[in-house]
C-alpha atoms as one frame of an Amber mdcrd trajectory, in Angstrom:
protein
 104.974  71.309 241.908 107.318  74.279 242.351 104.345  76.635 242.402 102.740
  74.676 245.236 105.988  74.785 247.190 106.324  78.555 246.707 102.705  79.122
 247.684 103.231  77.072 250.836 106.455  78.923 251.733 104.883  82.328 251.175
 101.750  81.363 253.120 103.765  80.087 256.085 105.963  83.185 256.032 102.933
  85.482 256.060 101.312  83.431 258.836 104.490  83.509 260.917 104.827  87.270
 260.402 101.239  87.810 261.543 101.806  85.666 264.641 104.989  87.590 265.472
 103.334  90.996 265.216 100.350  89.845 267.262 102.657  88.681 270.089 104.999
  91.583 270.784 104.168  91.881 274.491 106.898  90.951 276.929 106.859  87.746
 278.949 109.056  86.124 281.587 110.860  82.907 280.804 111.883  81.131 283.988
 114.915  78.940 283.496 116.528  76.754 286.143 118.828  79.428 287.570 117.554
  82.688 286.121 114.561  84.526 284.716 114.708  86.167 281.296 112.258  88.787
 280.077 111.732  88.792 276.332 108.966  89.398 273.815 106.660  86.453 273.243
 107.449  86.673 269.530 111.134  86.046 270.289 110.228  83.045 272.425 108.039
  81.682 269.618 110.843  82.241 267.103 113.387  80.480 269.313 111.019  77.570
 269.792 110.444  77.351 266.040 114.186  77.331 265.351 114.822  74.755 268.073
 112.132  72.479 266.669 113.455  72.892 263.144 116.993  72.109 264.296 115.912
  69.019 266.205 113.856  67.908 263.234 116.977  68.037 261.085 119.277  66.515
 263.690 117.394  63.365 264.698 116.897  61.823 261.246 120.577  62.484 260.557
 121.542  60.729 263.789 119.338  57.745 262.917 120.899  57.534 259.455 124.416
  57.583 260.937 123.406  54.886 263.405 122.052  52.713 260.578 125.343  53.184
 258.710 127.254  52.128 261.832 125.020  49.073 262.277 125.485  48.089 258.624
 129.249  48.476 258.939 129.283  46.378 262.112 127.159  43.706 260.404 129.545
  43.555 257.430 132.484  43.293 259.818 130.857  40.385 261.685 129.922  38.633
 258.434 133.497  39.016 257.208 134.854  37.642 260.489 132.429  34.693 260.474
 133.286  34.013 256.825 136.991  33.876 257.651 136.464  31.552 260.634 134.435
  29.037 258.634 137.232  28.548 256.078
């Protein structure tokens, strides 16, 4: 299993490196208030990092929300249990 993981990591790294070197020309990125000129490879790298970060952030947020909901449910059950006595 570790060999498959390493093969996948190395393959993706090589693929990403090829894409970066094939996209070194400069491009304009128009933001709301300004325009930034940067290599397309940098834009692709930033997009990759942003996607990776969001992919890590959202499941974490959902897990925290489920913990909060479970805590709220226990609190309500405890309150209802006390009222029925």
